[in-house]
Each structure stands twice: as structure tokens, then as C-alpha cells.
C-alpha positions as CSV (number, residue, x, y, z in Angstrom):
1,M,173.8,69.9,112.3
2,F,177.3,70.3,111.9
3,F,178.3,71.4,115.3
4,S,175.8,68.3,116.1
5,L,178.3,66.0,114.3
6,T,181.6,67.5,115.7
7,Q,180.0,66.3,119.5
8,D,178.7,63.2,118.3
9,H,181.4,61.9,115.7
10,P,184.6,64.4,117.2
11,E,186.8,62.1,115.5
12,L,185.3,63.3,111.9
13,A,187.5,66.5,110.7
14,E,184.5,67.3,107.6
15,P,182.1,68.4,110.2
16,Y,184.6,71.3,111.7
17,N,185.5,72.1,107.8
18,N,182.1,72.7,107.4
19,L,181.2,74.7,111.0
20,A,184.3,76.5,109.4
21,V,183.1,78.2,106.4
22,L,179.7,78.6,108.0
23,Y,181.7,80.3,110.8
24,A,183.5,82.6,108.6
25,A,180.8,83.3,106.8
26,R,179.3,85.3,108.5
27,G,182.3,87.0,109.8
28,D,183.2,85.0,113.0
29,Y,186.4,84.4,112.4
30,E,188.0,83.2,115.8
31,Q,185.1,81.1,115.4
32,A,185.7,79.9,112.0
33,R,189.6,79.2,113.1
34,A,189.1,77.0,116.1
35,A,186.9,74.7,114.5
36,L,189.7,74.9,111.5
37,E,192.2,74.0,114.2
38,M,189.8,71.1,115.4
39,A,189.2,69.1,112.0
40,I,192.9,69.4,111.7
41,R,193.8,67.7,114.8
42,A,191.3,65.1,113.6
43,N,192.6,64.9,110.9
44,P,196.2,66.1,109.9
45,D,196.3,66.1,105.9
46,Y,193.4,67.2,105.4
47,A,194.5,69.9,102.8
48,I,191.5,72.1,102.7
49,A,190.9,73.0,106.1
50,Y,195.0,74.5,105.9
51,E,194.0,76.2,102.8
52,N,190.5,77.6,104.9
53,L,192.6,78.3,108.4
54,G,194.9,80.1,105.9
55,D,191.9,81.5,104.4
56,V,191.0,83.4,108.0
57,H,194.1,83.7,109.0
58,T,194.1,86.0,106.1
59,Q,191.0,87.4,107.3
60,L,192.2,88.2,110.3
61,A,195.1,89.8,109.4
62,I,193.0,92.3,107.2
63,R,191.2,92.8,109.7
64,A,194.1,94.2,111.4
65,Y,196.4,96.0,108.9
66,E,192.5,98.0,108.8
67,K,192.3,98.6,112.0
68,A,196.4,99.6,111.5
69,T,195.7,102.0,108.8
70,K,192.7,103.9,110.6
71,L,195.1,104.6,113.7
72,E,197.7,105.6,111.3
73,T,196.5,106.7,107.5
74,S,200.6,108.0,107.2
75,N,202.2,104.1,107.1
76,R,202.2,103.1,103.6
77,A,204.0,99.8,104.8
78,V,200.7,99.1,106.1
79,R,198.3,99.8,103.3
80,T,200.7,97.5,101.1
81,K,200.1,94.6,103.5
82,L,197.0,95.1,103.1
83,E,196.3,95.1,99.3
84,L,198.4,92.7,99.5
85,A,196.1,90.8,102.0
86,R,193.1,91.4,100.0
87,D,194.1,90.4,96.8
88,L,194.6,87.0,98.3
89,I,191.4,87.1,99.3
90,H,190.1,88.5,96.1
91,P,192.9,87.9,93.0
92,T,192.6,90.5,90.6
93,P,193.3,89.3,87.5
94,R,196.7,90.3,86.0
95,A,196.6,91.3,81.7
96,T,198.4,89.1,79.6
97,A,201.0,89.5,77.1
98,A,199.2,88.8,73.4
99,S,200.3,85.9,71.9
100,P,201.9,86.2,68.5
101,N,200.4,84.4,66.0
């Protein structure tokens, strides 16, 4: 459905963004990136598309860092980058100091 909307109405950013979300959900981050770039071309002020593009780039970075850690297991810098990238996608709750009553 969203693909046909992009064909029928290439000037609309939303169908590209929605298509990108579907691609990303199935792990096809290259297709998602391409769709988001089209959304941004259609509407350069579409903040959600930029946010989603950042998430897609982070997922691509995670894949690259995972590959790097498999190739060079002793590289602590890459492991740190991998952890940081994963934390961007799935942030862990931080402990907060108890407030005085």
C-alpha cells in the first residue's frame, strides 16, 4: 500500500516514512534508509523522518560494529562503540538519586 502511494504521490513524505518503518521492522535497513532519504527530499522539514533515519543509521552501525568485534575480538574501542550504539536504540534506565523528603 505505502509503496503504491509513493508511486502515485511521490511528493508526499509520509508514505516513504511509513514504508521505511516497515522495511526497518523486517531488518532491511538499506531499503529503509533509501525510503527515508526520499521522504526527506519530499519534505526537508520532516523531523520524524530525520529521527527515523538516525535510528536506521544506528542499526547499520550496530551491524558494522558486530562484524568488527567478530573479526577482532580484542578491540575494546569497537566493543565500547557497539554498546553505545545499542544503548541508543534500547536505552537502559538510569538509577536516580532518591530525593530528600
